[in-house]
Backbone as a printed PyTorch tensor [residue, N CA C, xyz], in Angstrom:
tensor([[[  0.8210,  -1.1960,   0.0000],
         [  0.0000,   0.0000,   0.0000],
         [  0.8620,   1.2560,   0.0000]],

        [[  1.9360,   1.2450,   0.8080],
         [  2.8110,   2.4060,   0.8740],
         [  3.4990,   2.6390,  -0.4620]],

        [[  3.8760,   1.5440,  -1.1610],
         [  4.5280,   1.6770,  -2.4610],
         [  3.5700,   2.2840,  -3.4800]],

        [[  2.3210,   1.8810,  -3.4500],
         [  1.3130,   2.4080,  -4.3780],
         [  1.0780,   3.8900,  -4.1460]],

        [[  0.9980,   4.2920,  -2.8810],
         [  0.7850,   5.6940,  -2.5410],
         [  1.9890,   6.5330,  -2.9590]],

        [[  3.1760,   6.0320,  -2.7120],
         [  4.4020,   6.7240,  -3.0890],
         [  4.4620,   6.8910,  -4.6150]],

        [[  4.1270,   5.8260,  -5.3510],
         [  4.1200,   5.8700,  -6.8140],
         [  3.0930,   6.8910,  -7.3050]],

        [[  1.9190,   6.9020,  -6.7120],
         [  0.8570,   7.8210,  -7.1090],
         [  1.2720,   9.2760,  -6.8770]],

        [[  1.8700,   9.5630,  -5.7470],
         [  2.3340,  10.9290,  -5.4440],
         [  3.4180,  11.3440,  -6.4310]],

        [[  4.3530,  10.4480,  -6.7170],
         [  5.4200,  10.7390,  -7.6770],
         [  4.8350,  11.0080,  -9.0560]],

        [[  3.8760,  10.2140,  -9.4740],
         [  3.2520,  10.3830, -10.7900],
         [  2.5340,  11.7370, -10.8860]],

        [[  1.8340,  12.1290,  -9.8330],
         [  1.1230,  13.4110,  -9.8250],
         [  2.1150,  14.5700,  -9.8880]],

        [[  3.2080,  14.4950,  -9.1340],
         [  4.2240,  15.5470,  -9.1430],
         [  4.8380,  15.6770, -10.5460]],

        [[  5.1850,  14.5440, -11.1580],
         [  5.7550,  14.5640, -12.5050],
         [  4.7540,  15.1490, -13.4990]],

        [[  3.5070,  14.7980, -13.3930],
         [  2.4640,  15.3180, -14.2760],
         [  2.3100,  16.8270, -14.1260]],

        [[  2.2760,  17.3120, -12.8930],
         [  2.1410,  18.7500, -12.6410],
         [  3.3340,  19.5120, -13.2010]],

        [[  4.5340,  19.0080, -12.9760],
         [  5.7380,  19.6650, -13.5090],
         [  5.7070,  19.6590, -15.0350]],

        [[  5.3510,  18.5370, -15.6240],
         [  5.2730,  18.4390, -17.0860],
         [  4.2700,  19.4150, -17.6800]],

        [[  3.0850,  19.5000, -17.0950],
         [  2.0680,  20.4390, -17.5920],
         [  2.5090,  21.8870, -17.4200]],

        [[  3.1880,  22.1830, -16.3240],
         [  3.6920,  23.5380, -16.0960],
         [  4.6850,  23.9330, -17.1780]],

        [[  5.5880,  23.0320, -17.5080],
         [  6.5750,  23.2990, -18.5600],
         [  5.8870,  23.4850, -19.9060]],

        [[  4.9420,  22.6320, -20.2360],
         [  4.2240,  22.7360, -21.5180],
         [  3.5030,  24.0700, -21.6230]],

        [[  2.7930,  24.4760, -20.5850],
         [  2.0700,  25.7500, -20.6350],
         [  3.0230,  26.9360, -20.6850]],

        [[  4.1460,  26.8560, -19.9900],
         [  5.1240,  27.9480, -20.0070],
         [  5.7290,  28.1080, -21.3950]],

        [[  6.0810,  27.0150, -22.0320],
         [  6.6870,  27.0670, -23.3670],
         [  5.6660,  27.5130, -24.4070]],

        [[  4.4480,  27.0070, -24.3280],
         [  3.4390,  27.3700, -25.3250],
         [  3.0260,  28.8310, -25.1980]],

        [[  3.2140,  29.4460, -24.0460],
         [  2.8660,  30.8430, -23.8520],
         [  3.8930,  31.8130, -24.4020]],

        [[  5.0150,  31.3330, -24.9110],
         [  6.0800,  32.1890, -25.4180],
         [  6.0250,  32.3740, -26.9260]],

        [[  4.8840,  32.2430, -27.5030],
         [  4.7400,  32.3610, -28.9490],
         [  5.0060,  33.7990, -29.3860]],

        [[  5.8130,  33.9880, -30.4200],
         [  6.0900,  35.3450, -30.8970],
         [  4.8140,  36.0560, -31.3330]],

        [[  4.7980,  37.3690, -31.1890],
         [  3.6250,  38.1590, -31.5330],
         [  3.6130,  38.5840, -33.0030]],

        [[  4.7570,  38.5830, -33.6520],
         [  4.8620,  39.0380, -35.0300],
         [  4.1580,  38.0690, -35.9720]],

        [[  3.4290,  38.6190, -36.9500],
         [  2.8230,  37.8180, -38.0030],
         [  3.6640,  38.0210, -39.2570]],

        [[  4.0950,  36.9210, -39.8560],
         [  4.8980,  36.9910, -41.0710],
         [  4.0110,  36.6870, -42.2730]],

        [[  3.9110,  37.6570, -43.1660],
         [  3.1750,  37.4860, -44.4150],
         [  4.1930,  37.0550, -45.4670]],

        [[  3.9790,  35.9000, -46.0780],
         [  4.9690,  35.3810, -47.0120],
         [  4.3100,  34.4460, -48.0230]],

        [[  5.0960,  34.0540, -49.0020],
         [  4.6180,  33.0910, -49.9940],
         [  4.8300,  31.6840, -49.4500]],

        [[  3.8610,  30.8170, -49.7290],
         [  3.9550,  29.4440, -49.2740],
         [  5.1880,  28.7790, -49.8720]],

        [[  5.8720,  28.0030, -49.0750],
         [  7.0750,  27.2520, -49.4610],
         [  8.2530,  28.1480, -49.8260]],

        [[  8.2350,  29.3930, -49.3570],
         [  9.3820,  30.2870, -49.5410],
         [ 10.3070,  30.1380, -48.3350]],

        [[ 11.4700,  30.7550, -48.4030],
         [ 12.3970,  30.7310, -47.2650],
         [ 11.7540,  31.3840, -46.0430]],

        [[ 10.9860,  32.4550, -46.2500],
         [ 10.3160,  33.1350, -45.1360],
         [  9.2620,  32.2260, -44.4940]],

        [[  8.5810,  31.4470, -45.3040],
         [  7.5800,  30.5020, -44.8130],
         [  8.2450,  29.4490, -43.9190]],

        [[  9.3650,  28.8970, -44.3910],
         [ 10.0970,  27.9030, -43.6070],
         [ 10.6030,  28.5040, -42.3000]],

        [[ 11.1260,  29.7360, -42.3680],
         [ 11.6260,  30.4350, -41.1800],
         [ 10.4980,  30.6080, -40.1580]],

        [[  9.3440,  31.0720, -40.6290],
         [  8.2100,  31.3130, -39.7360],
         [  7.7660,  30.0170, -39.0530]],

        [[  7.6870,  28.9480, -39.8050],
         [  7.2770,  27.6610, -39.2340],
         [  8.3280,  27.1350, -38.2520]],

        [[  9.6100,  27.2710, -38.6050],
         [ 10.6760,  26.7610, -37.7390],
         [ 10.7350,  27.4760, -36.3920]],

        [[ 10.4010,  28.7780, -36.3800],
         [ 10.5210,  29.5620, -35.1570],
         [  9.1800,  29.8840, -34.5020]],

        [[  8.0900,  29.2870, -34.9780],
         [  6.7950,  29.4050, -34.3280],
         [  6.0350,  30.6980, -34.5350]],

        [[  6.3580,  31.4490, -35.5700],
         [  5.6080,  32.6690, -35.8670],
         [  4.2960,  32.3230, -36.5580]],

        [[  3.2880,  33.1640, -36.3470],
         [  2.0560,  33.0310, -37.1120],
         [  2.3480,  33.4550, -38.5380]],

        [[  1.7600,  32.7560, -39.5080],
         [  1.9860,  33.1160, -40.9090],
         [  0.6720,  33.4320, -41.6000]],

        [[  0.7730,  34.2720, -42.5930],
         [ -0.3390,  34.5690, -43.4760],
         [  0.2180,  34.3950, -44.8850]],

        [[ -0.3670,  33.4970, -45.6360],
         [  0.1320,  33.1890, -46.9680],
         [ -0.3240,  34.2650, -47.9520]],

        [[  0.6340,  34.7770, -48.7340],
         [  0.3450,  35.7620, -49.7760],
         [  0.0790,  35.0040, -51.0670]],

        [[ -1.0210,  35.3240, -51.6980],
         [ -1.3290,  34.7390, -53.0040],
         [ -1.1680,  35.8270, -54.0510]],

        [[ -0.8340,  35.4330, -55.2690],
         [ -0.5220,  36.3630, -56.3540],
         [ -1.4720,  37.5380, -56.5050]],

        [[ -2.7550,  37.2980, -56.4620],
         [ -3.7290,  38.3720, -56.6760],
         [ -3.7620,  39.3620, -55.5190]],

        [[ -3.2850,  38.9500, -54.3480],
         [ -3.3150,  39.8140, -53.1720],
         [ -1.9250,  40.3150, -52.7850]],

        [[ -0.9920,  40.3050, -53.7220],
         [  0.3830,  40.7010, -53.4090],
         [  0.4290,  42.1490, -52.9310]],

        [[  1.0730,  42.3920, -51.8060],
         [  1.1680,  43.7660, -51.2740],
         [  2.1930,  44.5980, -52.0390]],

        [[  2.1940,  45.8810, -51.7690],
         [  3.1740,  46.7860, -52.3740],
         [  4.4630,  46.6690, -51.5740]],

        [[  5.3490,  45.7890, -52.0250],
         [  6.5870,  45.5460, -51.2880],
         [  7.5150,  46.7570, -51.2680]],

        [[  7.2910,  47.7200, -52.1400],
         [  8.1760,  48.8910, -52.1700],
         [  7.7530,  49.9770, -51.1810]],

        [[  6.6920,  49.7440, -50.4050],
         [  6.1520,  50.7610, -49.4950],
         [  7.1820,  51.2940, -48.4990]],

        [[  8.0580,  50.4430, -47.9900],
         [  9.0390,  50.8500, -46.9720],
         [ 10.4600,  50.9080, -47.5220]],

        [[ 10.6200,  50.8990, -48.8050],
         [ 11.9450,  50.7810, -49.4280],
         [ 12.9830,  51.7450, -48.8590]],

        [[ 12.5770,  52.9710, -48.5600],
         [ 13.5180,  53.9770, -48.0620],
         [ 13.7420,  53.9120, -46.5500]],

        [[ 13.0810,  52.9950, -45.8600],
         [ 13.2630,  52.8370, -44.4090],
         [ 14.4240,  51.9040, -44.0700]],

        [[ 15.1000,  51.3830, -45.0820],
         [ 16.1640,  50.4120, -44.8710],
         [ 17.5050,  50.9360, -45.3580]],

        [[ 18.5700,  50.3850, -44.7610],
         [ 19.9190,  50.5570, -45.2960],
         [ 20.3370,  49.1880, -45.8020]],

        [[ 21.1010,  49.1860, -46.8830],
         [ 21.4430,  47.9400, -47.5500],
         [ 22.9580,  47.7670, -47.6560]],

        [[ 23.3670,  46.5030, -47.7260],
         [ 24.7700,  46.1620, -47.9830],
         [ 24.7730,  45.2460, -49.2090]],

        [[ 25.6140,  45.5830, -50.1740],
         [ 25.6560,  44.7940, -51.3950],
         [ 26.5270,  43.5510, -51.1980]],

        [[ 26.0290,  42.4090, -51.6350],
         [ 26.7900,  41.1610, -51.6260],
         [ 26.8450,  40.6440, -53.0580]],

        [[ 27.5510,  39.5550, -53.2850],
         [ 27.6390,  39.0100, -54.6480],
         [ 26.2880,  38.4870, -55.1370]],

        [[ 25.3840,  38.0970, -54.2060],
         [ 24.0740,  37.5570, -54.5800],
         [ 22.9830,  38.6180, -54.6900]],

        [[ 23.1770,  39.7670, -54.0790],
         [ 22.1640,  40.8170, -54.0560],
         [ 22.3420,  41.6920, -52.8310]],

        [[ 21.2640,  42.3270, -52.3860],
         [ 21.3270,  43.2470, -51.2470],
         [ 20.8420,  42.5920, -49.9640]],

        [[ 21.5730,  42.8510, -48.8860],
         [ 21.1550,  42.4430, -47.5460],
         [ 20.6910,  43.7000, -46.8220]],

        [[ 19.5820,  43.6060, -46.1090],
         [ 19.1190,  44.7130, -45.2770],
         [ 19.9450,  44.6940, -43.9980]],

        [[ 20.5370,  45.8460, -43.6530],
         [ 21.3940,  45.9170, -42.4700],
         [ 20.8270,  46.8080, -41.3640]],

        [[ 19.8560,  47.6830, -41.6960],
         [ 19.2130,  48.4810, -40.6460],
         [ 17.8380,  48.9380, -41.1080]],

        [[ 17.0070,  49.2880, -40.1240],
         [ 15.6210,  49.7060, -40.3700],
         [ 15.3190,  50.9240, -39.5170]],

        [[ 14.6640,  51.9390, -40.1150],
         [ 14.3720,  53.1730, -39.3800],
         [ 12.8810,  53.4680, -39.2690]],

        [[ 12.0190,  52.4990, -39.5800],
         [ 10.5740,  52.7260, -39.5060],
         [ 10.0070,  52.4310, -38.1330]],

        [[  8.6600,  52.4470, -38.0380],
         [  7.9920,  52.2640, -36.7470],
         [  7.6860,  50.8050, -36.4090]],

        [[  7.7310,  49.9140, -37.3950],
         [  7.5660,  48.4950, -37.1240],
         [  6.1540,  47.9730, -37.0630]],

        [[  5.1450,  48.8240, -37.2030],
         [  3.7710,  48.3390, -37.1330],
         [  3.5050,  47.3800, -38.2870]],

        [[  3.7340,  47.8330, -39.5050],
         [  3.6770,  46.9870, -40.6920],
         [  4.9530,  47.2330, -41.4790]],

        [[  5.7470,  46.2000, -41.6550],
         [  7.0210,  46.3310, -42.3570],
         [  6.9280,  45.5880, -43.6830]],

        [[  7.2900,  46.2780, -44.7480],
         [  7.2980,  45.6810, -46.0860],
         [  8.7410,  45.5750, -46.5590]],

        [[  9.2610,  44.3590, -46.6250],
         [ 10.6100,  44.1450, -47.1480],
         [ 10.5160,  44.2790, -48.6680]],

        [[ 11.3180,  45.1490, -49.2760],
         [ 11.2210,  45.3210, -50.7290],
         [ 11.8190,  44.1370, -51.4970]],

        [[ 11.3140,  43.9240, -52.7150],
         [ 11.8750,  42.8940, -53.5910],
         [ 13.2160,  43.3500, -54.1450]],

        [[ 13.3060,  44.6600, -54.3920],
         [ 14.5400,  45.2090, -54.9500],
         [ 14.7150,  46.6520, -54.5140]],

        [[ 15.9390,  47.1410, -54.6770],
         [ 16.2680,  48.5270, -54.3610],
         [ 17.3030,  48.9850, -55.3750]],

        [[ 17.0380,  50.0970, -56.0120],
         [ 17.9190,  50.6290, -57.0640],
         [ 18.2490,  49.5720, -58.1130]],

        [[ 17.2560,  48.7750, -58.4840],
         [ 17.4300,  47.7810, -59.5330],
         [ 18.1490,  46.5090, -59.1080]],

        [[ 18.4740,  46.3850, -57.8130],
         [ 19.1640,  45.1950, -57.3090],
         [ 18.2270,  44.4180, -56.3920]],

        [[ 18.2550,  43.1040, -56.4970],
         [ 17.3700,  42.2330, -55.7370],
         [ 17.7490,  42.1960, -54.2580]],

        [[ 16.7330,  42.3180, -53.3900],
         [ 16.9390,  42.1770, -51.9440],
         [ 16.8200,  40.6940, -51.6200]],

        [[ 17.8940,  40.1350, -51.0270],
         [ 17.9440,  38.6920, -50.7950],
         [ 17.9310,  38.3010, -49.3230]],

        [[ 18.1170,  39.2660, -48.4050],
         [ 18.1850,  38.8580, -47.0090],
         [ 18.0700,  39.9720, -45.9930]],

        [[ 17.9400,  39.5500, -44.7400],
         [ 17.8290,  40.4560, -43.6000],
         [ 18.9210,  40.0600, -42.6050]],

        [[ 19.8160,  40.9760, -42.3260],
         [ 20.9650,  40.7170, -41.4470],
         [ 20.5560,  40.6270, -39.9830]],

        [[ 21.4180,  40.0480, -39.1470],
         [ 21.1400,  39.9760, -37.7070],
         [ 21.0160,  41.3710, -37.0920]],

        [[ 20.1130,  41.5180, -36.1400],
         [ 19.9930,  42.7560, -35.3810],
         [ 19.1800,  43.8640, -36.0230]],

        [[ 18.6930,  43.6710, -37.2340],
         [ 17.9680,  44.7430, -37.9330],
         [ 16.7500,  45.2050, -37.1390]],

        [[ 16.0330,  44.2840, -36.5250],
         [ 14.7990,  44.6340, -35.8200],
         [ 14.9260,  44.4880, -34.2940]],

        [[ 16.1410,  44.4920, -33.7710],
         [ 16.3350,  44.3130, -32.3230],
         [ 15.6370,  45.3760, -31.4820]],

        [[ 15.6000,  46.6110, -31.9520],
         [ 15.0160,  47.7030, -31.1740],
         [ 13.6230,  48.1140, -31.6540]],

        [[ 12.9950,  47.2540, -32.4610],
         [ 11.6940,  47.5760, -33.0500],
         [ 10.7170,  46.4470, -32.7520]],

        [[  9.5320,  46.7980, -32.2970],
         [  8.4900,  45.7950, -32.0830],
         [  7.7090,  45.6520, -33.3870]],

        [[  8.0270,  44.6070, -34.1440],
         [  7.3910,  44.3640, -35.4380],
         [  6.0900,  43.6100, -35.2080]],

        [[  4.9800,  44.1870, -35.6650],
         [  3.6860,  43.5090, -35.5170],
         [  3.4080,  42.6170, -36.7190]],

        [[  3.6130,  43.1620, -37.9060],
         [  3.3970,  42.4010, -39.1360],
         [  4.5250,  42.7180, -40.0990]],

        [[  5.0400,  41.6740, -40.7420],
         [  6.1080,  41.8740, -41.7190],
         [  5.7500,  41.1160, -42.9910]],

        [[  5.9330,  41.7800, -44.1170],
         [  5.6420,  41.2160, -45.4180],
         [  6.9770,  40.9250, -46.1040]],

        [[  7.2230,  39.6560, -46.3970],
         [  8.5120,  39.2470, -46.9450],
         [  8.3020,  38.6600, -48.3390]],

        [[  8.9560,  39.2300, -49.3650],
         [  8.7880,  38.7120, -50.7220],
         [  9.5580,  37.4100, -50.9480]],

        [[  9.2580,  36.7430, -52.0390],
         [  9.9030,  35.4730, -52.3590],
         [ 11.3870,  35.6230, -52.6660]],

        [[ 11.8530,  36.8470, -52.9440],
         [ 13.2660,  37.0680, -53.2670],
         [ 14.1720,  36.8910, -52.0590]],

        [[ 13.6210,  37.0390, -50.8590],
         [ 14.4070,  36.9510, -49.6160],
         [ 14.5860,  35.4810, -49.2390]],

        [[ 15.8510,  35.0490, -49.1900],
         [ 16.1240,  33.6710, -48.8010],
         [ 17.1020,  33.5560, -47.6400]],

        [[ 17.5840,  34.6810, -47.1210],
         [ 18.4440,  34.6800, -45.9380],
         [ 17.7890,  35.5420, -44.8630]],

        [[ 17.3160,  34.9030, -43.8130],
         [ 16.7280,  35.6490, -42.6980],
         [ 17.5520,  35.3100, -41.4620]],

        [[ 18.3130,  36.2930, -41.0040],
         [ 19.2520,  36.0680, -39.9100],
         [ 18.8730,  36.8650, -38.6580]],

        [[ 17.6720,  37.3960, -38.6130],
         [ 17.2630,  38.2360, -37.4870],
         [ 16.1170,  37.5890, -36.7260]],

        [[ 15.7820,  38.1980, -35.6110],
         [ 14.6480,  37.8020, -34.7900],
         [ 13.6620,  38.9700, -34.8040]],

        [[ 12.3850,  38.6610, -34.8910],
         [ 11.3430,  39.6920, -34.8560],
         [ 10.7630,  39.7380, -33.4600]],

        [[ 10.7590,  40.9310, -32.8320],
         [ 10.2360,  41.0920, -31.4670],
         [  8.7400,  41.2260, -31.4800]]])
C-alpha cells in the first residue's frame, strides 16, 4: 500500500511539472505575423521559429516597395542584404529590390530595437538572420 501511494504521489508531481513546462513554453509564442509566400524561405523560417503566418497569393500581393527607403542595404555578390531599419515596425514591407538590385536577405539585429507587428517578406528573400520582437 505504501509503495502504491508513493508511486501515485510521484506520478502526480511529474504530471504537474510536465504540464507547467508545456504551458510555459506554449505561452512564449512570438507576436509578429509573417506574411509570405507558401514554401518560400520566409515561410520555412516562420514555421521553424513558431511565428504566425499569413500566406500571400498572387492576386493579393502587397506593395513591397512601401518601406523601401526605411532600410539601409549592404551589397553582396548575390544581391542586397538589409542591415538596418528606421521605420515604426507596425507593418514592415521588405522590398523585392532597391535601385534595380534584388533584396535577398535580412541581417542579424535589424529589428532588435523595433516591435514588429506584421512583416511582409517577398519570395526574393532567402536569408533571414534576425529575430522579430
